[in-house]
N, C-alpha and C positions, 0 to 999 in steps of 0.2 A: 853456899847453903842459904837457905831463906827461913826466918823464923817469924811466925805472926801469932800473935795473942790475939783470938777474936774477940774476947771480952775487954781487953785494954786497949785494943788497937795499936801494938807497937810491932816494929818490925826490925830485923837484924840482918844484914847482908855481909858476906865475906867475899872481898874483892882479891882476885889473884889466888883462889883456892883451887882452881883446876878448870877443866873444861865444862862448859855449859852451852845450852841451846843459843845463847848470845855470843859466844866466842868466836862464831863463824870458823875459819880455817885456822885459827891460833890454837896456842896450847891453854890459854885461860891463866897462865901464870904472871905474876907482875914482878918487877925486880925492884930492888930497894930504893934507887935513885927516883923512880916515878912515885913510888907509893910514900916515901918520905915527902917528896913535894906535895902530894895531894893531903897528907896528914897535916902538916905545916899550913896549908892554905885554908883547909876547912877550920883550923883552930883561928886564924887571923880573920876570916870572914865573920865567923861568930862574935869574935871581940869588936868588930865593926858595927854588929847589930843586923849584918845581912843574913835574912832567914834562909838557913840551908840545913842539911842534915850533918850530923857531927861525926866525927871520926875519933871513937873512943880507944880503940887500941891499933897498933902497929907491932906485928910480930915478924922477926926476922929467923928465917930457917938456914940450916946448914948446908942446903942443896945449892948448885949453881946452874944456871942455864944459860944457853947460847943466846946472845942478841947482838944485833947489828945496830949500834947506838945512833949512828948518824945516816943510815941507809948506804953506806959506801962501799959495802961487800967486806968490811973489816970487822969480823965477828969476834966478840970476847965472851968470856963466861963471867956472869954476874951474879950475885947473891939473890935470891928469892925473898919475897915478903908476902904477908897477907895483911890486909888492912880491912878493920869492920866499919860499916857505915850504919848509923841507927838514926 
């Protein structure tokens, strides 16, 4: 999802919400562990005064997706999450 107010100049992006033209061959979903890391890192960078986009929300879904965490062939089911960037 991409939201843009042409008069005010703001945008909102949802990461992990599904397939987009930029997700290449992947499913476009994010797992909780990487979403939480991104959310906390953006808050920390903002506190340090680093100019970056903010991450106002992190929502966890009840769906689980298959992911190979370490690319070793050991696939596990992980909870999905959607993070917003503004």
